Backbone as CSV, one residue per row, in Angstrom:
resi,resn,N_x,N_y,N_z,CA_x,CA_y,CA_z,C_x,C_y,C_z
1,MET,0.009,-39.779,-6.459,-0.729,-39.228,-7.566,-0.159,-37.847,-7.895
2,ALA,-0.057,-37.563,-9.159,0.470,-36.274,-9.604,-0.660,-35.253,-9.680
3,TYR,-0.465,-34.153,-8.987,-1.457,-33.082,-8.974,-0.958,-31.919,-9.827
4,THR,-1.885,-31.055,-10.238,-1.522,-29.876,-11.009,-2.060,-28.633,-10.324
5,GLU,-1.497,-27.500,-10.696,-1.963,-26.210,-10.163,-3.414,-25.951,-10.593
6,ASP,-3.792,-26.451,-11.773,-5.168,-26.265,-12.246,-6.176,-26.957,-11.327
7,GLN,-5.818,-28.139,-10.838,-6.697,-28.841,-9.908,-6.855,-28.055,-8.611
8,LEU,-5.757,-27.532,-8.118,-5.815,-26.742,-6.885,-6.659,-25.493,-7.087
9,THR,-6.486,-24.836,-8.221,-7.258,-23.633,-8.521,-8.744,-23.945,-8.602
10,ALA,-9.091,-25.057,-9.232,-10.505,-25.444,-9.359,-11.115,-25.752,-7.995
11,LEU,-10.368,-26.433,-7.131,-10.869,-26.743,-5.793,-11.073,-25.471,-4.975
12,GLU,-10.103,-24.560,-5.036,-10.228,-23.322,-4.272,-11.359,-22.446,-4.804
13,ALA,-11.566,-22.439,-6.114,-12.671,-21.669,-6.698,-14.012,-22.235,-6.255
14,ALA,-14.128,-23.551,-6.214,-15.373,-24.173,-5.766,-15.645,-23.848,-4.306
15,LEU,-14.605,-23.853,-3.492,-14.769,-23.522,-2.077,-15.204,-22.070,-1.918
16,ALA,-14.611,-21.180,-2.705,-14.966,-19.759,-2.615,-16.403,-19.506,-3.044
17,LYS,-16.891,-20.276,-4.007,-18.259,-20.108,-4.496,-19.284,-20.844,-3.640
18,GLY,-18.803,-21.721,-2.763,-19.717,-22.501,-1.932,-20.253,-23.731,-2.633
19,GLU,-19.617,-24.136,-3.710,-20.048,-25.321,-4.453,-19.374,-26.558,-3.890
20,LYS,-19.996,-27.703,-4.112,-19.404,-28.966,-3.696,-19.058,-29.847,-4.890
21,ARG,-19.314,-29.367,-6.087,-19.018,-30.123,-7.296,-17.872,-29.436,-8.034
22,VAL,-16.842,-30.235,-8.372,-15.653,-29.714,-9.030,-15.405,-30.529,-10.291
23,THR,-15.054,-29.839,-11.390,-14.763,-30.510,-12.654,-13.311,-30.280,-13.031
24,PHE,-12.594,-31.387,-13.275,-11.213,-31.352,-13.751,-11.207,-31.976,-15.142
25,GLY,-11.153,-31.162,-16.152,-11.154,-31.695,-17.516,-12.437,-32.447,-17.800
26,ASP,-12.349,-33.771,-17.927,-13.528,-34.577,-18.219,-14.086,-35.296,-16.988
27,LYS,-13.489,-35.067,-15.823,-13.937,-35.723,-14.589,-14.667,-34.724,-13.697
28,THR,-15.748,-35.184,-13.079,-16.500,-34.372,-12.136,-16.555,-35.099,-10.800
29,VAL,-16.250,-34.369,-9.749,-16.273,-34.935,-8.400,-17.207,-34.089,-7.561
30,GLU,-18.101,-34.770,-6.830,-18.991,-34.057,-5.914,-18.640,-34.459,-4.490
31,TYR,-18.280,-33.469,-3.687,-17.893,-33.713,-2.302,-19.130,-33.642,-1.413
32,ARG,-19.113,-34.421,-0.320,-20.271,-34.487,0.570,-20.401,-33.270,1.454
33,SER,-19.261,-32.671,1.807,-19.312,-31.535,2.723,-18.177,-30.567,2.408
34,VAL,-18.245,-29.402,3.015,-17.191,-28.403,2.849,-15.899,-28.900,3.489
35,ASP,-16.018,-29.618,4.607,-14.829,-30.160,5.262,-14.101,-31.149,4.357
36,GLU,-14.860,-31.967,3.634,-14.258,-32.914,2.706,-13.565,-32.177,1.555
37,LEU,-14.133,-31.081,1.100,-13.525,-30.259,0.062,-12.236,-29.612,0.572
38,LYS,-12.252,-29.125,1.815,-11.047,-28.537,2.397,-9.939,-29.586,2.550
39,GLU,-10.312,-30.798,2.913,-9.328,-31.879,3.029,-8.731,-32.212,1.665
40,ALA,-9.531,-32.165,0.614,-9.017,-32.396,-0.737,-8.028,-31.302,-1.125
41,ILE,-8.314,-30.063,-0.753,-7.391,-28.963,-1.037,-6.075,-29.182,-0.305
42,ARG,-6.140,-29.581,0.963,-4.913,-29.845,1.726,-4.113,-30.992,1.103
43,ALA,-4.804,-32.030,0.627,-4.116,-33.164,0.006,-3.406,-32.733,-1.275
44,VAL,-4.051,-31.906,-2.071,-3.425,-31.428,-3.305,-2.240,-30.535,-2.985
45,GLU,-2.360,-29.668,-1.988,-1.239,-28.810,-1.592,-0.054,-29.636,-1.113
46,ARG,-0.335,-30.684,-0.307,0.742,-31.568,0.150,1.400,-32.273,-1.034
47,GLY,0.581,-32.740,-1.959,1.119,-33.423,-3.133,1.978,-32.510,-3.992
48,LEU,1.527,-31.275,-4.171,2.312,-30.326,-4.971,3.636,-29.995,-4.302
49,SER,3.630,-29.823,-2.981,4.880,-29.512,-2.293,5.828,-30.713,-2.316
50,THR,5.301,-31.924,-2.218,6.133,-33.123,-2.306,6.740,-33.247,-3.694
51,GLN,5.933,-33.000,-4.721,6.443,-33.055,-6.088,7.540,-32.020,-6.303
52,ALA,7.348,-30.821,-5.776,8.348,-29.768,-5.933,9.642,-30.132,-5.214
53,ALA,9.532,-30.735,-4.046,10.730,-31.133,-3.298,11.461,-32.269,-4.015
54,ASN,10.713,-33.210,-4.585,11.333,-34.348,-5.268,12.016,-33.943,-6.573
55,THR,11.521,-32.918,-7.223,12.121,-32.495,-8.485,13.206,-31.450,-8.299
56,GLY,13.412,-30.989,-7.067,14.462,-30.026,-6.791,14.040,-28.579,-6.946
57,LEU,12.743,-28.321,-7.127,12.288,-26.941,-7.249,12.372,-26.200,-5.924
58,ILE,12.252,-26.932,-4.833,12.408,-26.360,-3.497,13.735,-26.868,-2.955
59,PRO,14.660,-25.981,-2.639,15.961,-26.447,-2.142,15.813,-27.068,-0.756
60,PRO,16.662,-28.040,-0.448,16.590,-28.643,0.895,17.044,-27.645,1.954
61,ALA,16.690,-27.923,3.165,17.073,-27.057,4.284,18.595,-27.072,4.438
62,PRO,19.192,-25.928,4.697,20.655,-25.898,4.860,21.079,-26.667,6.113
63,ARG,22.210,-27.339,5.997,22.731,-28.077,7.140,23.668,-27.186,7.924
64,GLN,23.651,-27.343,9.215,24.514,-26.531,10.067,25.409,-27.449,10.903
65,ILE,26.627,-27.029,11.029,27.572,-27.737,11.897,28.024,-26.729,12.947
66,ARG,27.816,-27.057,14.200,28.201,-26.158,15.287,29.353,-26.767,16.054
67,ILE,30.357,-25.950,16.280,31.528,-26.393,17.028,31.589,-25.552,18.310
68,LEU,31.585,-26.234,19.414,31.665,-25.564,20.715,33.014,-25.908,21.331
69,THR,33.705,-24.917,21.810,35.003,-25.153,22.447,35.020,-24.501,23.823
70,GLY,35.905,-24.953,24.619,36.077,-24.398,25.950,37.490,-24.671,26.427
71,LYS,37.876,-24.013,27.495,39.230,-24.195,28.011,39.325,-25.365,28.990
72,GLY,38.222,-25.917,29.377,38.256,-27.070,30.245,38.372,-26.750,31.721
73,PHE,38.104,-25.531,32.122,38.189,-25.187,33.554,37.013,-25.685,34.287
């Protein structure tokens, strides 16, 4: 599922206010607990980071090649 920064902002604002009901455009979601709201925030953050990695906004980790040599003694 594609997430947006607006959804993340709305979830974090609801958590800061202590609310369990969040509205995204024309949709309203009511969470049962604060833990469920925190899990939704983590899911959106994971989705946003995955989207950024897939589109190339986050560069991949640099690859390293290590060469070890010795004299053989």
